[in-house]
C-alpha positions in Angstrom: 22.7 -2.7 -11.2 19.6 -4.7 -12.1 19.5 -6.0 -15.7 15.7 -5.8 -15.8 13.4 -3.1 -14.5 9.7 -3.8 -13.9 7.5 -0.8 -13.2 3.8 -0.8 -13.7 1.1 1.9 -13.5 -0.6 2.0 -10.1 -4.1 2.0 -11.6 -3.7 -1.4 -13.4 -3.9 -3.5 -10.2 -7.4 -4.9 -9.9 -7.0 -7.8 -7.4 -5.0 -8.7 -4.3 -4.4 -11.7 -2.1 -2.2 -12.7 0.8 0.1 -15.7 0.9 2.3 -16.8 3.8 5.9 -17.9 3.3 6.1 -21.5 4.6 9.1 -23.1 6.2 9.4 -25.3 3.2 9.7 -22.3 0.9 13.0 -21.3 2.5 16.3 -22.1 0.7 19.8 -22.7 1.9 20.4 -19.0 2.2 17.6 -18.9 4.8 15.2 -16.8 2.7 12.3 -17.4 0.2 13.7 -19.4 -2.7 13.2 -18.5 -6.3 11.3 -21.7 -7.1 8.9 -21.0 -4.2 8.3 -17.4 -5.3 7.4 -18.7 -8.8 4.9 -21.1 -7.2 3.4 -18.3 -5.1 3.1 -16.1 -8.2 1.3 -19.0 -9.9 -1.1 -19.3 -7.0 -1.8 -15.6 -7.0 -2.5 -15.8 -10.8 -4.9 -18.7 -10.3 -6.7 -16.9 -7.5 -7.0 -13.8 -9.6 -8.4 -15.7 -12.6 -10.9 -17.5 -10.3 -12.0 -14.2 -8.7 -12.9 -12.9 -12.2 -14.7 -16.1 -13.2 -12.0 -17.1 -15.7 -11.3 -20.8 -16.0 -7.7 -21.7 -17.1 -9.3 -24.2 -19.5 -12.7 -23.8 -21.0 -13.5 -27.5 -21.2 -13.4 -27.4 -25.0 -9.6 -27.6 -25.4 -8.8 -23.9 -25.1 -6.9 -22.6 -22.2 -4.5 -19.9 -20.9 -0.8 -20.7 -21.0 2.1 -18.8 -19.5 4.6 -17.8 -22.2 7.2 -16.1 -20.1 7.9 -14.8 -16.6 10.2 -12.0 -15.5 10.8 -11.4 -11.8 12.9 -8.8 -10.0 13.7 -9.3 -6.4 14.0 -6.3 -4.1 14.2 -7.7 -0.6 14.3 -11.1 1.1 11.3 -12.7 2.6 11.5 -15.3 5.4 9.4 -18.1 6.9 6.0 -17.0 8.2 6.2 -13.6 6.4 2.8 -12.7 5.1 3.1 -11.3 1.6 0.6 -9.2 -0.3 0.3 -10.0 -4.0 -1.3 -7.2 -6.0 -2.3 -8.5 -9.5 -3.2 -6.7 -12.7 -3.4 -7.1 -16.4 -2.0 -4.9 -19.2 -0.8 -4.8 -22.8 -3.5 -7.0 -24.3 -3.0 -8.1 -27.9 -5.3 -10.3 -30.0 -3.8 -13.5 -28.5 -3.1 -12.6 -24.8 -1.3 -10.1 -22.7 0.6 -9.7 -19.5 -0.4 -10.4 -15.9 1.6 -8.2 -13.5 2.4 -8.7 -9.8 3.7 -6.4 -7.0 4.7 -8.4 -4.0 5.1 -6.6 -0.7 5.4 -7.4 3.0 2.6 -5.4 4.7 4.1 -5.7 8.2 6.9 -3.2 7.3 5.8 -2.0 3.8 8.8 -3.6 2.1 8.6 -4.2 -1.7 9.8 -7.8 -2.0 9.4 -8.4 -5.8 7.9 -7.3 -9.0 6.9 -9.8 -11.7 5.3 -9.9 -15.2 3.9 -13.0 -16.7 3.0 -13.2 -20.4 0.1 -15.3 -21.4 -1.8 -16.4 -24.6 -4.8 -18.5 -25.3 -4.0 -21.9 -26.7 -6.1 -24.6 -28.3 -4.7 -27.8 -27.0 -6.6 -29.9 -29.5 -5.1 -28.0 -32.5 -1.8 -27.3 -30.7 -1.9 -23.6 -31.7 -2.3 -20.1 -30.3 -5.8 -18.7 -30.7 -7.4 -15.3 -30.4 -8.4 -14.0 -26.9 -12.1 -14.7 -26.3 -14.1 -11.5 -26.3 -15.6 -12.5 -22.9 -12.1 -12.3 -21.4 -11.2 -8.9 -22.7 -14.6 -7.6 -21.7 -13.8 -8.3 -18.0 -11.0 -5.7 -18.3 -12.3 -2.8 -20.4 -9.7 -0.3 -19.2 -6.7 -2.4 -20.3 -4.6 -0.8 -23.0 -4.5 -2.8 -26.3 -1.3 -3.4 -28.2 -1.7 -3.4 -32.0 -0.5 -6.6 -33.7 
């Protein structure tokens, strides 16, 4: 039995992108390795932010940092599999929120993985967490806000 369950509302996904599993992403068990999946999730996150006009660093020392990542694996993926990464945001608070991922293999409709990545805004010059810029939150008006 899985120790962690990730399940997200269907309506919170607002972006999707395809990534192909490379031969170099395969581990000794002949399937997509955990380290490579994390790299693919990071790439999907970067593409998502770019699509919404969000820079990971604003040029003034404030940027987005990942605070945690939870991933549940449902099926293996193999070299040359094309994977669909559906990306969304949820549970905003005054400092950040969560970016969610549903990873499927469109060729057969298989759910490969689910993931959730926490993020906050961080001032690198002051070495401290700062409030989410209004411009960021305004890009996602339907996202639920967590009090606190």
